[in-house]
ROMIMI-402954 format. One record per atom (N, C-alpha, C, O): residue number from 1; residue in one letter; atom name; x, y, z negated. Coordinates in Angstrom, 2 decimals, decimal comma, padded with zeros to 5 digits. Layout:
BEGIN
NUM;A;CA;X;Y;Z
...
END
This chain:
BEGIN
1;X;N;-008,79;-015,44;042,95
1;X;CA;-007,85;-015,90;041,98
1;X;C;-008,54;-016,95;041,17
1;X;O;-009,66;-016,75;040,70
2;X;N;-007,90;-018,08;041,01
2;X;CA;-008,50;-019,21;040,28
2;X;C;-007,73;-019,39;038,93
2;X;O;-006,50;-019,36;038,92
3;X;N;-008,46;-019,57;037,83
3;X;CA;-007,82;-019,83;036,57
3;X;C;-007,89;-021,33;036,23
3;X;O;-008,93;-021,98;036,34
4;X;N;-006,73;-021,85;035,83
4;X;CA;-006,77;-023,19;035,33
4;X;C;-006,67;-023,15;033,84
4;X;O;-006,44;-022,09;033,26
5;X;N;-006,85;-024,30;033,20
5;X;CA;-006,80;-024,34;031,77
5;X;C;-005,46;-023,90;031,25
5;X;O;-005,35;-023,26;030,20
6;X;N;-004,45;-024,25;032,00
6;X;CA;-003,08;-023,90;031,59
6;X;C;-002,87;-022,34;031,69
6;X;O;-002,30;-021,72;030,78
7;X;N;-003,32;-021,77;032,73
7;X;CA;-003,13;-020,32;032,89
7;X;C;-004,04;-019,55;031,88
7;X;O;-003,62;-018,52;031,34
8;X;N;-005,24;-020,04;031,65
8;X;CA;-006,07;-019,46;030,60
8;X;C;-005,38;-019,53;029,22
8;X;O;-005,33;-018,52;028,52
9;X;N;-004,87;-020,65;028,84
9;X;CA;-004,12;-020,82;027,64
9;X;C;-002,96;-019,84;027,53
9;X;O;-002,74;-019,26;026,47
10;X;N;-002,21;-019,66;028,63
10;X;CA;-001,12;-018,72;028,70
10;X;C;-001,52;-017,35;028,38
10;X;O;-000,87;-016,68;027,57
11;X;N;-002,58;-016,90;028,98
11;X;CA;-003,19;-015,58;028,78
11;X;C;-003,58;-015,38;027,32
11;X;O;-003,30;-014,32;026,75
12;X;N;-004,22;-016,38;026,71
12;X;CA;-004,64;-016,29;025,31
12;X;C;-003,39;-016,14;024,40
12;X;O;-003,39;-015,32;023,49
13;X;N;-002,32;-016,96;024,67
13;X;CA;-001,14;-016,96;023,77
13;X;C;-000,44;-015,56;023,94
13;X;O;-000,02;-014,96;022,94
14;X;N;-000,33;-015,05;025,18
14;X;CA;000,35;-013,73;025,37
14;X;C;-000,46;-012,58;024,74
14;X;O;000,10;-011,64;024,18
15;X;N;-001,77;-012,68;024,83
15;X;CA;-002,66;-011,66;024,26
15;X;C;-002,51;-011,70;022,70
15;X;O;-002,41;-010,65;022,06
16;X;N;-002,52;-012,92;022,12
16;X;CA;-002,33;-013,07;020,76
16;X;C;-001,01;-012,49;020,27
16;X;O;-000,96;-011,81;019,25
17;X;N;000,05;-012,77;020,98
17;X;CA;001,40;-012,35;020,63
17;X;C;001,43;-010,78;020,69
17;X;O;001,99;-010,13;019,81
18;X;N;000,86;-010,24;021,67
18;X;CA;000,90;-008,74;021,81
18;X;C;000,13;-008,19;020,57
18;X;O;000,65;-007,29;019,91
19;X;N;-001,05;-008,68;020,26
19;X;CA;-001,83;-008,27;019,07
19;X;C;-001,05;-008,35;017,78
19;X;O;-001,03;-007,41;016,99
20;X;N;-000,41;-009,48;017,57
20;X;CA;000,38;-009,63;016,35
20;X;C;001,54;-008,66;016,33
20;X;O;001,81;-008,07;015,28
21;X;N;002,23;-008,45;017,41
21;X;CA;003,30;-007,50;017,50
21;X;C;002,80;-006,07;017,20
21;X;O;003,47;-005,32;016,49
22;X;N;001,64;-005,70;017,73
22;X;CA;001,13;-004,43;017,59
22;X;C;000,73;-004,18;016,07
22;X;O;001,01;-003,13;015,48
23;X;N;000,09;-005,18;015,52
23;X;CA;-000,29;-005,08;014,11
23;X;C;000,86;-005,05;013,21
23;X;O;000,79;-004,34;012,20
24;X;N;001,92;-005,74;013,48
24;X;CA;003,15;-005,66;012,61
24;X;C;003,80;-004,32;012,75
24;X;O;004,32;-003,81;011,76
25;X;N;003,80;-003,71;013,93
25;X;CA;004,47;-002,41;014,10
25;X;C;003,61;-001,32;013,42
25;X;O;004,14;-000,27;013,03
26;X;N;002,32;-001,54;013,29
26;X;CA;001,39;-000,47;012,75
26;X;C;001,57;-000,41;011,21
26;X;O;001,30;000,65;010,63
27;X;N;002,00;-001,42;010,56
27;X;CA;002,11;-001,49;009,09
27;X;C;000,81;-001,12;008,42
27;X;O;000,85;-000,47;007,37
28;X;N;-000,36;-001,51;008,95
28;X;CA;-001,60;-001,21;008,34
28;X;C;-001,98;000,22;008,37
28;X;O;-002,81;000,67;007,58
29;X;N;-001,35;000,98;009,29
29;X;CA;-001,77;002,44;009,42
29;X;C;-000,95;003,29;008,50
29;X;O;-001,21;004,49;008,52
30;X;N;-000,02;002,88;007,71
30;X;CA;000,78;003,66;006,87
30;X;C;002,11;004,10;007,49
30;X;O;002,60;003,47;008,43
31;X;N;002,67;005,12;006,97
31;X;CA;003,96;005,62;007,46
31;X;C;005,08;004,69;007,18
31;X;O;004,92;003,72;006,44
32;X;N;006,23;004,96;007,77
32;X;CA;007,42;004,10;007,53
32;X;C;007,75;003,95;006,12
32;X;O;008,06;004,92;005,43
33;X;N;007,69;002,71;005,63
33;X;CA;008,02;002,37;004,26
33;X;C;006,90;002,68;003,22
33;X;O;007,00;002,24;002,08
34;X;N;005,88;003,40;003,59
34;X;CA;004,88;003,80;002,67
34;X;C;004,00;002,53;002,36
34;X;O;003,51;001,83;003,25
35;X;N;003,86;002,30;001,06
35;X;CA;003,01;001,22;000,59
35;X;C;003,74;-000,11;000,62
35;X;O;003,21;-001,07;000,06
36;X;N;004,91;-000,23;001,23
36;X;CA;005,65;-001,46;001,35
36;X;C;006,34;-001,76;000,01
36;X;O;007,24;-001,06;-000,46
37;X;N;005,82;-002,87;-000,55
37;X;CA;006,43;-003,29;-001,83
37;X;C;005,91;-002,53;-003,08
37;X;O;006,44;-002,69;-004,18
38;X;N;004,88;-001,73;-002,88
38;X;CA;004,27;-000,96;-003,99
38;X;C;003,48;-001,88;-004,94
38;X;O;002,56;-002,57;-004,51
39;X;N;003,82;-001,88;-006,20
39;X;CA;003,06;-002,55;-007,16
39;X;C;001,97;-001,70;-007,82
39;X;O;000,91;-002,19;-008,22
40;X;N;002,28;-000,45;-007,91
40;X;CA;001,43;000,50;-008,61
40;X;C;001,39;001,87;-007,90
40;X;O;002,42;002,40;-007,50
41;X;N;000,29;002,36;-007,76
41;X;CA;000,19;003,82;-007,21
41;X;C;-001,08;004,34;-007,90
41;X;O;-002,18;003,86;-007,63
42;X;N;-000,92;005,34;-008,79
42;X;CA;-001,95;005,90;-009,54
42;X;C;-001,96;007,41;-009,54
42;X;O;-000,90;008,03;-009,46
43;X;N;-003,13;008,03;-009,64
43;X;CA;-003,29;009,44;-009,78
43;X;C;-003,28;009,75;-011,26
43;X;O;-003,78;008,98;-012,08
44;X;N;-002,70;010,90;-011,59
44;X;CA;-002,63;011,38;-012,98
44;X;C;-003,52;012,67;-013,07
44;X;O;-003,56;013,46;-012,13
45;X;N;-004,21;012,87;-014,17
45;X;CA;-005,01;014,07;-014,47
45;X;C;-004,65;014,56;-015,79
45;X;O;-004,23;013,78;-016,64
46;X;N;-004,80;015,91;-016,02
46;X;CA;-004,50;016,46;-017,32
46;X;C;-005,59;016,01;-018,30
46;X;O;-006,72;015,73;-017,93
47;X;N;-005,18;015,96;-019,58
47;X;CA;-006,07;015,42;-020,61
47;X;C;-007,00;016,58;-021,11
47;X;O;-006,63;017,75;-021,07
48;X;N;-008,16;016,23;-021,56
48;X;CA;-009,12;017,19;-022,11
48;X;C;-009,44;016,69;-023,52
48;X;O;-009,21;015,53;-023,86
49;X;N;-009,98;017,62;-024,34
49;X;CA;-010,21;017,34;-025,78
49;X;C;-011,12;016,23;-026,04
49;X;O;-011,08;015,72;-027,16
50;X;N;-011,97;015,77;-025,11
50;X;CA;-012,86;014,66;-025,36
50;X;C;-012,25;013,30;-024,99
50;X;O;-012,87;012,26;-025,19
51;X;N;-011,04;013,32;-024,46
51;X;CA;-010,40;012,04;-024,14
51;X;C;-010,00;011,28;-025,44
51;X;O;-009,51;011,85;-026,42
52;X;N;-010,24;009,99;-025,38
52;X;CA;-009,95;009,19;-026,57
52;X;C;-008,49;008,77;-026,58
52;X;O;-007,82;008,91;-025,55
53;X;N;-007,96;008,25;-027,72
53;X;CA;-006,68;007,66;-027,71
53;X;C;-006,58;006,53;-026,66
53;X;O;-007,54;005,80;-026,46
54;X;N;-005,47;006,39;-026,04
54;X;CA;-005,22;005,34;-025,05
54;X;C;-003,99;004,55;-025,57
54;X;O;-002,92;005,11;-025,78
55;X;N;-004,18;003,24;-025,77
55;X;CA;-003,17;002,40;-026,30
55;X;C;-002,56;002,89;-027,57
55;X;O;-001,38;002,67;-027,83
56;X;N;-003,38;003,57;-028,39
56;X;CA;-002,89;004,07;-029,72
56;X;C;-002,25;005,44;-029,63
56;X;O;-001,80;005,98;-030,65
57;X;N;-002,20;006,04;-028,41
57;X;CA;-001,56;007,31;-028,23
57;X;C;-002,71;008,37;-028,11
57;X;O;-003,64;008,21;-027,33
58;X;N;-002,61;009,43;-028,90
58;X;CA;-003,66;010,45;-028,89
58;X;C;-003,37;011,47;-027,88
58;X;O;-002,23;011,67;-027,48
59;X;N;-004,46;012,16;-027,43
59;X;CA;-004,30;013,18;-026,46
59;X;C;-003,73;014,47;-027,11
59;X;O;-003,81;014,63;-028,33
60;X;N;-003,17;015,39;-026,30
60;X;CA;-002,56;016,57;-026,90
60;X;C;-003,67;017,44;-027,54
60;X;O;-004,87;017,23;-027,31
61;X;N;-003,23;018,41;-028,35
61;X;CA;-004,15;019,25;-029,10
61;X;C;-004,88;020,37;-028,36
61;X;O;-005,69;021,07;-028,96
62;X;N;-004,60;020,53;-027,10
62;X;CA;-005,25;021,49;-026,29
62;X;C;-005,62;020,85;-024,89
62;X;O;-005,00;019,88;-024,47
63;X;N;-006,61;021,41;-024,22
63;X;CA;-006,91;020,77;-022,92
63;X;C;-005,79;021,20;-021,89
63;X;O;-005,14;022,24;-021,99
64;X;N;-005,66;020,29;-020,91
64;X;CA;-004,66;020,47;-019,83
64;X;C;-005,35;020,25;-018,48
64;X;O;-006,28;019,45;-018,36
65;X;N;-004,87;020,98;-017,48
65;X;CA;-005,33;020,73;-016,16
65;X;C;-004,14;020,57;-015,26
65;X;O;-003,10;021,17;-015,50
66;X;N;-004,28;019,77;-014,21
66;X;CA;-003,25;019,49;-013,32
66;X;C;-003,43;018,06;-012,77
66;X;O;-004,24;017,27;-013,24
67;X;N;-002,61;017,79;-011,73
67;X;CA;-002,71;016,43;-011,16
67;X;C;-001,25;015,89;-010,92
67;X;O;-000,25;016,58;-011,08
68;X;N;-001,26;014,64;-010,53
68;X;CA;000,05;014,02;-010,09
68;X;C;-000,22;012,65;-009,61
68;X;O;-001,36;012,19;-009,48
69;X;N;000,90;012,00;-009,33
69;X;CA;000,88;010,62;-008,74
69;X;C;002,06;009,92;-009,39
69;X;O;003,12;010,49;-009,61
70;X;N;001,81;008,66;-009,69
70;X;CA;002,88;007,79;-010,21
70;X;C;002,87;006,51;-009,34
70;X;O;001,82;005,99;-008,97
71;X;N;004,09;006,03;-009,05
71;X;CA;004,19;004,80;-008,21
71;X;C;005,39;003,93;-008,74
71;X;O;006,41;004,47;-009,18
72;X;N;005,24;002,65;-008,66
72;X;CA;006,23;001,70;-008,99
72;X;C;006,33;000,60;-007,91
72;X;O;005,33;-000,02;-007,55
73;X;N;007,53;000,39;-007,42
73;X;CA;007,66;-000,67;-006,44
73;X;C;008,30;-001,91;-007,04
73;X;O;008,79;-001,87;-008,17
74;X;N;008,32;-002,96;-006,33
74;X;CA;008,78;-004,22;-006,85
74;X;C;010,30;-004,27;-007,15
74;X;O;010,79;-005,23;-007,74
75;X;N;011,00;-003,27;-006,75
75;X;CA;012,44;-003,16;-007,03
75;X;C;012,71;-002,33;-008,24
75;X;O;013,86;-002,06;-008,58
76;X;N;011,65;-001,91;-008,90
76;X;CA;011,86;-001,08;-010,12
76;X;C;012,02;000,38;-009,92
76;X;O;012,43;001,09;-010,83
77;X;N;011,70;000,85;-008,73
77;X;CA;011,74;002,33;-008,47
77;X;C;010,43;002,96;-009,00
77;X;O;009,35;002,66;-008,49
78;X;N;010,53;003,80;-010,00
78;X;CA;009,35;004,43;-010,61
78;X;C;009,47;005,89;-010,23
78;X;O;010,48;006,55;-010,51
79;X;N;008,43;006,38;-009,61
79;X;CA;008,40;007,84;-009,19
79;X;C;007,11;008,52;-009,73
79;X;O;006,01;007,97;-009,71
80;X;N;007,34;009,75;-010,21
80;X;CA;006,23;010,55;-010,69
80;X;C;006,34;011,93;-010,14
80;X;O;007,43;012,51;-010,17
81;X;N;005,25;012,52;-009,62
81;X;CA;005,14;013,83;-009,19
81;X;C;004,02;014,57;-009,81
81;X;O;002,88;014,19;-009,58
82;X;N;004,23;015,60;-010,59
82;X;CA;003,26;016,38;-011,30
82;X;C;003,13;017,76;-010,65
82;X;O;004,14;018,38;-010,30
83;X;N;001,88;018,24;-010,50
83;X;CA;001,63;019,52;-009,92
83;X;C;000,65;020,34;-010,77
83;X;O;-000,48;019,91;-010,99
84;X;N;001,05;021,49;-011,24
84;X;CA;000,16;022,44;-011,92
84;X;C;-000,40;021,96;-013,25
84;X;O;-001,55;022,25;-013,59
85;X;N;000,44;021,19;-014,00
85;X;CA;000,00;020,70;-015,32
85;X;C;000,19;021,86;-016,36
85;X;O;001,28;022,07;-016,90
86;X;N;-000,91;022,58;-016,60
86;X;CA;-000,87;023,77;-017,43
86;X;C;-002,02;023,77;-018,43
86;X;O;-002,97;023,00;-018,28
87;X;N;-001,94;024,63;-019,49
87;X;CA;-002,98;024,90;-020,41
87;X;C;-003,86;025,91;-019,79
87;X;O;-003,37;027,01;-019,54
88;X;N;-005,18;025,65;-019,50
88;X;CA;-005,93;026,59;-018,70
88;X;C;-005,99;027,96;-019,32
88;X;O;-005,97;028,93;-018,56
89;X;N;-006,07;028,14;-020,59
89;X;CA;-006,16;029,46;-021,17
89;X;C;-004,84;030,33;-021,01
89;X;O;-004,87;031,56;-021,05
90;X;N;-003,75;029,63;-020,82
90;X;CA;-002,46;030,30;-020,69
90;X;C;-002,00;030,44;-019,21
90;X;O;-001,32;031,39;-018,81
91;X;N;-002,42;029,40;-018,40
91;X;CA;-001,99;029,36;-016,95
91;X;C;-000,53;028,85;-016,85
91;X;O;000,08;028,92;-015,78
92;X;N;000,05;028,32;-017,98
92;X;CA;001,38;027,74;-017,91
92;X;C;001,37;026,67;-018,97
92;X;O;000,42;026,55;-019,74
93;X;N;002,47;025,88;-019,00
93;X;CA;002,56;024,77;-020,02
93;X;C;002,89;025,13;-021,40
93;X;O;003,14;024,25;-022,21
94;X;N;002,91;026,44;-021,74
94;X;CA;003,15;026,92;-023,09
94;X;C;004,48;026,39;-023,61
94;X;O;005,51;026,57;-022,96
95;X;N;004,47;025,73;-024,78
95;X;CA;005,73;025,27;-025,34
95;X;C;006,32;023,95;-024,76
95;X;O;007,42;023,54;-025,11
96;X;N;005,54;023,31;-023,87
96;X;CA;006,07;022,10;-023,23
96;X;C;007,04;022,38;-022,14
96;X;O;006,73;023,07;-021,17
97;X;N;008,17;021,89;-022,30
97;X;CA;009,22;022,11;-021,28
97;X;C;009,76;020,84;-020,58
97;X;O;010,52;020,90;-019,62
98;X;N;009,29;019,66;-021,15
98;X;CA;009,69;018,39;-020,55
98;X;C;008,67;017,30;-020,73
98;X;O;007,81;017,38;-021,61
99;X;N;008,76;016,31;-019,95
99;X;CA;007,83;015,16;-020,01
99;X;C;008,62;013,85;-019,96
99;X;O;009,66;013,73;-019,31
100;X;N;008,05;012,86;-020,69
100;X;CA;008,44;011,50;-020,51
100;X;C;007,20;010,69;-020,09
100;X;O;006,09;011,07;-020,44
101;X;N;007,37;009,63;-019,40
101;X;CA;006,24;008,81;-019,00
101;X;C;006,35;007,42;-019,46
101;X;O;007,44;006,85;-019,50
102;X;N;005,14;006,82;-019,85
102;X;CA;005,13;005,48;-020,34
102;X;C;004,10;004,67;-019,41
102;X;O;003,07;005,20;-018,97
103;X;N;004,44;003,43;-019,18
103;X;CA;003,51;002,49;-018,53
103;X;C;003,04;001,49;-019,62
103;X;O;003,84;000,82;-020,28
104;X;N;001,70;001,43;-019,76
104;X;CA;001,12;000,44;-020,65
104;X;C;000,33;-000,56;-019,85
104;X;O;-000,25;-000,21;-018,82
105;X;N;000,29;-001,77;-020,30
105;X;CA;-000,54;-002,84;-019,74
105;X;C;-001,40;-003,43;-020,84
105;X;O;-001,04;-003,36;-022,01
106;X;N;-002,51;-004,01;-020,47
106;X;CA;-003,32;-004,67;-021,45
106;X;C;-002,64;-005,95;-021,89
106;X;O;-001,95;-006,59;-021,10
107;X;N;-002,82;-006,33;-023,16
107;X;CA;-003,59;-005,88;-024,21
107;X;C;-002,91;-004,74;-024,90
107;X;O;-001,72;-004,53;-024,69
108;X;N;-003,65;-003,97;-025,72
108;X;CA;-003,12;-002,79;-026,45
108;X;C;-001,94;-003,06;-027,32
108;X;O;-001,03;-002,23;-027,40
109;X;N;-001,91;-004,18;-027,97
109;X;CA;-000,91;-004,55;-028,98
109;X;C;000,50;-004,75;-028,50
109;X;O;001,44;-004,92;-029,28
110;X;N;000,63;-004,73;-027,15
110;X;CA;001,98;-005,01;-026,56
110;X;C;002,88;-003,75;-026,54
110;X;O;004,09;-003,91;-026,35
111;X;N;002,40;-002,55;-026,73
111;X;CA;003,20;-001,35;-026,62
111;X;C;003,49;-001,00;-025,21
111;X;O;003,01;-001,68;-024,31
112;X;N;004,28;000,08;-024,97
112;X;CA;004,59;000,39;-023,52
112;X;C;005,59;-000,66;-022,97
112;X;O;006,43;-001,23;-023,67
113;X;N;005,41;-000,86;-021,67
113;X;CA;006,24;-001,69;-020,87
113;X;C;007,62;-000,98;-020,81
113;X;O;008,67;-001,57;-021,04
114;X;N;007,54;000,33;-020,50
114;X;CA;008,74;001,17;-020,50
114;X;C;008,35;002,61;-020,78
114;X;O;007,21;003,02;-020,57
115;X;N;009,33;003,37;-021,25
115;X;CA;009,17;004,85;-021,31
115;X;C;010,41;005,40;-020,69
115;X;O;011,54;004,98;-020,95
116;X;N;010,14;006,41;-019,81
116;X;CA;011,27;007,01;-019,04
116;X;C;012,14;008,01;-019,88
116;X;O;011,84;008,35;-021,02
117;X;N;013,18;008,43;-019,24
117;X;CA;013,97;009,55;-019,79
117;X;C;013,13;010,77;-019,56
117;X;O;012,15;010,75;-018,82
118;X;N;013,54;011,86;-020,22
118;X;CA;012,86;013,14;-020,08
118;X;C;013,13;013,81;-018,70
118;X;O;014,21;013,66;-018,13
119;X;N;012,16;014,51;-018,20
119;X;CA;012,36;015,33;-016,97
119;X;C;011,82;016,64;-017,21
119;X;O;010,80;016,72;-017,89
120;X;N;012,38;017,73;-016,73
120;X;CA;011,92;019,12;-016,94
120;X;C;010,54;019,36;-016,38
120;X;O;010,17;018,81;-015,34
121;X;N;009,80;020,14;-017,05
121;X;CA;008,46;020,64;-016,63
121;X;C;008,62;022,14;-016,33
121;X;O;008,97;022,90;-017,24
122;X;N;008,36;022,59;-015,10
122;X;CA;008,56;024,04;-014,79
122;X;C;007,55;024,87;-015,47
122;X;O;006,62;024,35;-016,08
123;X;N;007,71;026,20;-015,37
123;X;CA;006,78;027,14;-015,88
123;X;C;005,46;027,14;-015,16
123;X;O;004,45;027,64;-015,66
124;X;N;005,50;026,53;-013,93
124;X;CA;004,25;026,39;-013,18
124;X;C;003,63;025,06;-013,39
124;X;O;002,60;024,75;-012,78
125;X;N;004,20;024,25;-014,25
125;X;CA;003,59;022,90;-014,58
125;X;C;003,93;021,83;-013,52
125;X;O;003,15;020,90;-013,31
126;X;N;005,08;021,96;-012,87
126;X;CA;005,50;020,97;-011,89
126;X;C;006,72;020,16;-012,39
126;X;O;007,62;020,69;-013,03
127;X;N;006,70;018,81;-012,08
127;X;CA;007,75;017,97;-012,54
127;X;C;007,96;016,84;-011,49
127;X;O;007,04;016,49;-010,75
128;X;N;009,12;016,31;-011,47
128;X;CA;009,42;015,13;-010,62
128;X;C;010,30;014,18;-011,42
128;X;O;011,17;014,63;-012,17
129;X;N;010,10;012,94;-011,28
129;X;CA;010,94;011,95;-011,95
129;X;C;011,14;010,78;-010,93
129;X;O;010,21;010,32;-010,26
130;X;N;012,37;010,38;-010,87
130;X;CA;012,70;009,05;-010,14
130;X;C;013,61;008,37;-011,06
130;X;O;014,66;008,88;-011,46
131;X;N;013,19;007,16;-011,40
131;X;CA;014,07;006,41;-012,35
131;X;C;013,79;004,89;-012,08
131;X;O;012,69;004,45;-011,74
132;X;N;014,90;004,16;-012,26
132;X;CA;014,88;002,69;-012,07
132;X;C;014,44;002,14;-013,42
132;X;O;015,02;002,49;-014,44
133;X;N;013,36;001,22;-013,44
133;X;CA;012,81;000,66;-014,61
133;X;C;012,72;-000,93;-014,50
133;X;O;012,83;-001,47;-013,40
134;X;N;012,53;-001,61;-015,59
134;X;CA;012,29;-003,02;-015,50
134;X;C;010,81;-003,30;-015,10
134;X;O;009,90;-002,75;-015,72
135;X;N;010,59;-004,07;-014,14
135;X;CA;009,23;-004,29;-013,64
135;X;C;008,64;-005,50;-014,41
135;X;O;009,22;-006,59;-014,46
136;X;N;007,46;-005,25;-015,01
136;X;CA;006,83;-006,38;-015,75
136;X;C;006,40;-007,48;-014,84
136;X;O;006,04;-007,21;-013,69
137;X;N;006,43;-008,74;-015,30
137;X;CA;005,96;-009,80;-014,51
137;X;C;004,54;-009,72;-014,14
137;X;O;004,12;-010,07;-013,04
138;X;N;003,76;-009,22;-015,16
138;X;CA;002,29;-009,09;-014,90
138;X;C;001,88;-007,87;-015,71
138;X;O;002,40;-007,60;-016,80
139;X;N;000,92;-007,13;-015,14
139;X;CA;000,41;-005,94;-015,78
139;X;C;-001,07;-005,84;-015,52
139;X;O;-001,50;-005,53;-014,41
140;X;N;-001,85;-006,10;-016,55
140;X;CA;-003,31;-005,95;-016,44
140;X;C;-003,75;-004,58;-016,83
140;X;O;-003,30;-004,09;-017,86
141;X;N;-004,58;-003,91;-016,08
141;X;CA;-005,12;-002,61;-016,41
141;X;C;-003,97;-001,59;-016,68
141;X;O;-003,88;-001,07;-017,79
142;X;N;-003,12;-001,31;-015,72
142;X;CA;-001,97;-000,44;-015,99
142;X;C;-002,44;001,00;-016,19
142;X;O;-003,35;001,48;-015,50
143;X;N;-001,79;001,69;-017,15
143;X;CA;-002,05;003,03;-017,42
143;X;C;-000,69;003,79;-017,62
143;X;O;000,20;003,32;-018,33
144;X;N;-000,59;004,93;-016,98
144;X;CA;000,58;005,79;-017,09
144;X;C;000,21;006,97;-017,93
144;X;O;-000,80;007,61;-017,65
145;X;N;000,99;007,30;-018,97
145;X;CA;000,78;008,45;-019,78
145;X;C;001,98;009,44;-019,68
145;X;O;003,13;009,00;-019,58
146;X;N;001,72;010,73;-019,72
146;X;CA;002,76;011,70;-019,74
146;X;C;002,79;012,32;-021,14
146;X;O;001,81;012,88;-021,63
147;X;N;003,99;012,18;-021,77
147;X;CA;004,23;012,61;-023,07
147;X;C;004,89;013,98;-023,12
147;X;O;005,91;014,15;-022,45
148;X;N;004,39;015,00;-023,88
148;X;CA;004,97;016,28;-023,93
148;X;C;006,22;016,40;-024,81
148;X;O;006,21;015,97;-025,97
149;X;N;007,25;016,96;-024,28
149;X;CA;008,57;017,14;-025,05
149;X;C;009,03;015,86;-025,58
149;X;O;009,71;015,92;-026,61
150;X;N;008,78;014,65;-025,06
150;X;CA;009,29;013,36;-025,46
150;X;C;008,50;012,88;-026,62
150;X;O;008,93;011,88;-027,19
151;X;N;007,36;013,44;-027,08
151;X;CA;006,55;012,97;-028,13
151;X;C;005,70;011,77;-027,69
151;X;O;004,60;011,94;-027,16
152;X;N;006,19;010,57;-027,92
152;X;CA;005,53;009,36;-027,45
152;X;C;004,21;009,12;-028,19
152;X;O;003,48;008,21;-027,80
153;X;N;003,83;009,89;-029,26
153;X;CA;002,62;009,75;-030,04
153;X;C;001,48;010,57;-029,39
153;X;O;000,34;010,51;-029,87
154;X;N;001,74;011,32;-028,35
154;X;CA;000,73;012,16;-027,69
154;X;C;000,87;012,07;-026,25
154;X;O;001,94;011,74;-025,74
155;X;N;-000,26;012,38;-025,50
155;X;CA;-000,21;012,43;-024,05
155;X;C;-001,00;013,70;-023,60
155;X;O;-001,98;014,11;-024,22
156;X;N;-000,50;014,27;-022,51
156;X;CA;-001,18;015,48;-021,97
156;X;C;-001,72;015,12;-020,56
156;X;O;-002,51;015,90;-020,04
157;X;N;-001,37;014,10;-019,97
157;X;CA;-001,88;013,61;-018,70
157;X;C;-001,91;012,01;-018,72
157;X;O;-001,13;011,34;-019,40
158;X;N;-002,86;011,52;-017,96
158;X;CA;-002,97;010,01;-017,95
158;X;C;-003,45;009,62;-016,53
158;X;O;-004,13;010,37;-015,84
159;X;N;-003,04;008,43;-016,15
159;X;CA;-003,54;007,88;-014,90
159;X;C;-005,05;007,62;-015,00
159;X;O;-005,52;007,20;-016,06
160;X;N;-005,79;007,86;-013,95
160;X;CA;-007,24;007,84;-013,95
160;X;C;-007,76;007,43;-012,57
160;X;O;-007,20;007,76;-011,52
161;X;N;-008,84;006,70;-012,65
161;X;CA;-009,71;006,55;-011,49
161;X;C;-010,89;007,45;-011,67
161;X;O;-011,74;007,21;-012,52
162;X;N;-010,96;008,49;-010,88
162;X;CA;-012,10;009,49;-011,07
162;X;C;-012,98;009,47;-009,80
162;X;O;-012,53;009,15;-008,70
163;X;N;-014,20;009,80;-010,02
163;X;CA;-015,16;009,91;-008,91
163;X;C;-016,10;010,97;-009,23
163;X;O;-017,00;011,26;-008,44
END
């Protein structure tokens, strides 16, 4: 079998087309719709007594343990899922029965970009929120704070990069 320049070029074009189609179908290794259009995806952790104020908001008066995730897509869909956000000495959230969430961007003086409606916090420290919000045009150093019982002056969980 003899290859001409034309047949070699055809093989290269077909191979490239197959590669591009496979890469597009793979979506970068993510599941259907996952990561598509995401502007923000952050992990949340419970606050501890040594945490400083963040954007002028003080941490709660007792330590908290628990985790969660927050995400925002370009269409304004804001989602939060909290798991096991409890006061360690009690094993439950004590008097906290609901949470609001705020997104802050740098600089500190600008205040929150948005604060959500309240969502219930279960006796096991679990919560879910899905709400449509206004997407900021730009957000430097985004931080999500969880406010206990709607008290925007305190937080009991914050987004964090931990290692």
